[in-house]
N, C-alpha and C positions, 0 to 999 in steps of 0.2 A: 949355815949347818945343813948337812944332807941328813935326811931322815928316811929310815928304811922301814917299810911295812912288811911284817911277816906274811908268808903266804898262809891264807887261811883256807879252811875246807867247811864243807855244810854236809850234815847227816839229816836226810828227812826220814823220819820213824813214822811209817803210815800203817794203818789197819782199821778194822771196824772199831767203832765206839765200844769201849769196855774191853779191847783186846789185850791190853798190856802196854800200850805205847807209852804212857806217862811213867809207868814203872821202869821200863826199860831206858826211857830218857833220863830218868834219875840216876839210874845205876851206870849209865854211860857217862854222864856229867861227872859223878864221883871218880871213876876210873881215870878220866882225863885229868881231873884236879890233882889226883895221886900223881900224875906225872908233870905237874906244874903248868897244865894247859887250861887256861879259864876260858870256858865257851858260854856263848848267850844261847839260852833256850828260849825258842819262840813258841809259846804253847798257845793253841788255838783259842782255848776257852779264855784265857787272860787277854789275849789280844782283841778278841771279839767284844769284849767289853768296853774297850776303848774304840775301836773301829766300827763297830756295829752294835750300839748299845741295846737297840730293840731289834734283835734279828729275827728274820722272816725264814731264813734258810732256804729262799727259793734259789734257782740257778742263776739269775741275774746278780743277786747279792754275794753268792758264793763266789762268782767269777770276779767281781770287785774285791771281796775279801782276801782271796788267794792271791790275786795280783798286788795287792797291798803287802801282804805277808812276804812273798817273794821279793818284792823292792826292799823291804826293810832286812831280809837276810842277804841279798845281794849287796846292799850298801855295808853291812857290818863286814861281811867278808873282805870286800874291797878295802877296808880300813884295818884289816888284819885280825879281826874277831872271828874265831871259830863259831859256827851256828848249829844247833840241833833244833830242826823243825819237829815239833811233836804235834802233829795234826793229821786227821784222817784223809783230807783232801781227797774226797771220794772219786774225783775223775782223774785220769792219768795226766791230762794235759796240764793240770796245775803243777803236778810234781815235774813234768817235762819242761815246763817253762823255768823252773829254778834250775834243773840240770842245764839247759841251754844258756843260763846267765851266769851260772858259778862253775868254773872249770874244775874245780877240786871238789866234786860231789859225789855222794853215795846214797843209795835208796835201800832203806832196811824195811821189809815187809814182816809185820807181826801177824802171822797167820793164826787165827783162832776160830774155831766153829762159832757161827751165830748163835747157837743154843747156849754155849759157855758165856758168850757176851752178855745175852739177855739174863742169864742166872746171875753173872756178877753184878752188873749195872750199877756201880757205885754213885753214879751222879743222878740216877733214876730216869735216864734218858728213854729206856725202853719202856718203863713202868708209865710214864706219863703219857706214853703214846703220842708224842708230838709228831706232826707230820714232817716227812723228808728226813728221817733218821736213815743214814746211809746203811745199806744192806737189809733193811727192813721195809722203808717206804719209797726209798730212792735208791738209784744204782750206787753200787761201790765198784770201781774197777780196780782189782789188784795189779801190782806191777806184773809187767810181762817178763821182765829180766831184772829182779831186784839183785842187789850186790849182796846182800845177806838176808836169809829167811830165818825168822824166829818163831818157834812154835809157843805162842802165848799162853797155850793151855797146858804146856809140858815143860817148858825149859824154866831153869833157875834164872832170874833176871840178871844176876851178876855173871854168870857163866855166858849168857847171851850177849852182854856188854863187853865181855872179854873177847868175844868172836868179832865184834863190831870195831873194836880197838885193833885187833889183829888185821883186819881188812884194811883199816886206814894206814897202819904200817907197811902192809904189803903194797900198797899203791903209792908208798913214800909220802903221804899227807902228814905223817907225824915225824918230827925230828928223832932220829935214833938214839940221840942222846938223852931224849925226855924218857927215862925209864921210871916206873913205879917207885915211889918213896920207900926206903926200907923201914921197917918198924921194929 
């Protein structure tokens, strides 16, 4: 029996901590689900609990962690599972590693001022003043040419997710027959 694996894609949602990445990833997952597309969301905080249960957030650990994350995402896409990476990935080369391994890949930059991220701080990352917080203690390298830019301090997450879906459709990463379900 011949088995055909569908062409999958990956979307990396990057930005500073508390910029709105997870909110956007959830809205994107819902909009894709409305089109009958089941995606795996690789959320860095969840994966970190498994891959680095006592994180130090130093450069060597981040290198290992993001290499592992990219490996998982690549494996999933190779088996027909679309992936949303929900991760800061403070260095460009982490995201570029994924782009080089996943042919159907887009990068979404959630652009949000550091002051807004600090004021939001839903996980207490900035309040705890842990070392190596990207954008505060360690460098955050924004994408040089993101496929989509979302204003995390201004845009409605559903509207922004719609723009990401439109980009996926424009690149023909979505089956044109996969339209939103009618309610």
